[in-house]
N, C-alpha and C positions, 0 to 999 in steps of 0.2 A: 659649651662642649658639643661637638658633633657626635653622631651616633657611633662612628668608628672608634672614637676615643673612649666612649662609655663602654663599648664592648671590650676594648683592650683592658680597661681598668677592672671590669668585672671578671674577665678571664684571668688576669693577674692575681686578683684577690682569691679567686677559687683555686688557682694553682698553689698559692702559698698556704691556703687552708688545708688542701689535700696533702701537701708535703708535710705540714706540721703534724697532722693526724698520723700519717705514715711513719714519721720519725718517732712519735709517741708509741706507736704499736711496736716498732722495731726495738725501741729501748725497753719496752715491757717484756718482749720475748727474750731479749738478751739478759734481762734481770732474772727471769725464771731460770734460765740456764745457769746463771751465777749462783742460784740457791742450791743447785745440785752439786754434790761432792765431785771432786776431780775424777774419782774412779767411776762415777755414774755417767759422766758426760760423754757424748759421742761427737760433740762439736764444741769448740770454744765459743764463749759468749760473743766475742768480737766478730766472729764470722757471720753473725746474723746481719751485721751492717752492710754486707754485700747486696742486700735487698734494695739498696739505694741506687744500684747500677741499672740504668734503663736497659730494657730488653733482656739482659742477663737475669734480671730478677724473676722473669717468668719461669725459668728453669730452676734457679736457685731456691725459689719458694718451696719446691718439692723436697729439696735436700734439708731445708730448715725444718719443715713439718715432720719429716721422718726422723731427723736427729733429735728434735725436741720430744717426740713421742717415745723414742727409745730411751732417751736420757731420763724422762719422767718415770717410765716403767722401771728402769734400773734403780732410780732413787727411791721409789715407793717400796720396792723389794728390800732395799738396803735398810730403810727406816721401818720396815714391817707395817706399812700403811696398806690397808685392805682396799683393793680396787678391782672391779670386775674386768677392766680392760687392761691387758698386758702392755699395751702401748697407747697410753691415754691421748686422746685427741687425734689419733692417726687417721681414722676414717673420715671424720669431719674435715680435717685439714687437707686431706687429699682431694676431697670433693671440691673444696674451695680452690685448690690449685688447678684442678682440671677445668673448672669454670673460667679461671683466669687465663689459662692457656688457650681455651676456646675463644677467648675474647679477641684474639688476633684474626679470627676468621670473619670476613665481611658478612653482614646480615645475621650471622649466628651470635655475634657480640651483643646485639640488641636483646637477645633472650638470656644470654649467660651473665651479662653484667649485673642485672638485678638479683639473680640467684647468688652470684658470687658475693655481692654486697651483704646480703642477708646471712650467708654462711660465714663471712668474715666477722660479722658482729657476734654471731653465736660462738664462733671459734675463740674470739677474744674473751667473751664472758666465761667460756669453759676453761680457758687458760688462767683467767683470774681466780676461778675456783680452785684450780690446782695450786696456784701460787699461795693462796690463803692456807691451803692444806699444808703446804711446806712450811709456812710461817708458824702455824699452830703447833707443829711438832718439829722442833729444831733437830738438826742432825746429831746423832749420838744418843738420842732419847728413845727408848723403846716404849711403845704405847702399852697401856694395861690390857690384859686379856679381855676380849669382848664379852660383856655380860658380867665381868667380875665386880663384885660389890666392894664397898669400902670396908676393909678388915680392921681398921684402926679405931 
């Protein structure tokens, strides 16, 4: 194999790996929206998949982050889940989106890509925590009062 072929193979493998991770992330975000009741959702879970559209995803990412934050906030209020943030993940998600949007600016992208990557990982971990929180307290169950002991 010549060096050009090796570069093409490596680039292809990297592209497929990044695409697979992106699809897993999108599926995860869609799943979180699915855990929210219909009355809490500000976006349908299937709309998250528009992040796969090249170039459009730079703008759509803002809409997804804002809708997910609002939906989680609505769902937490509906389930009486205590949370300090009225729109969970909004600030972190917007910072991630802004870095992603700045990534189209030449030379600036060298600075913003590593920051966006770190913010993306932190955002995914934070969303995983919110997803587990929704799993622990299924819809329709009211949590016990904070600090209430076992009366039985």
